Phi, psi and omega in degrees: 000127177270123182258176178239115183254127176237135170237129187234132176260126181236144167230123182273163170286149188305329175275001179245009186304305186294320179299319181291315175307310178303316179292325177293316184295318177302310184296318180302314177307318180284329178290319181299338179278349188289157171305127178085350181278109181269332185202139174217106183242150175240131176232150175244135179302123182301332182254352178218098190286001176271348185255124173250151180231122176248137184240112185245138161233136188234153178295331178203168176294323176300321173295322180295319181297324187300326183298343181287349186259359180278150180300326181297319184291317184296323172295316181302311184296335182280313182282344189283316185307315183290354179265351188255144182278345182201164175298144182288156175242130175244141180230135180256134190224151171249130176295137175259112178285134180272000000 
């Protein structure tokens, strides 16, 4: 089965680290229940606590795209920009099976 993996890097403003972490956690809880969401993990850089990495795995690209129509995503997209020190970076990946 070919899944759809997304890895996103966020960097918070120094005074917004806790707020960003809370927002990411809230959004993760809402997203994990959506159809096709297989995995949703949040990591914090061990050497730079302003940096967060989100790792998502979806059943399909269509399932991933569907999340952008949810109220949770619309709210997340509205609240996110003022918390960031720079634009986030998203990468789409295909797993290499061993």
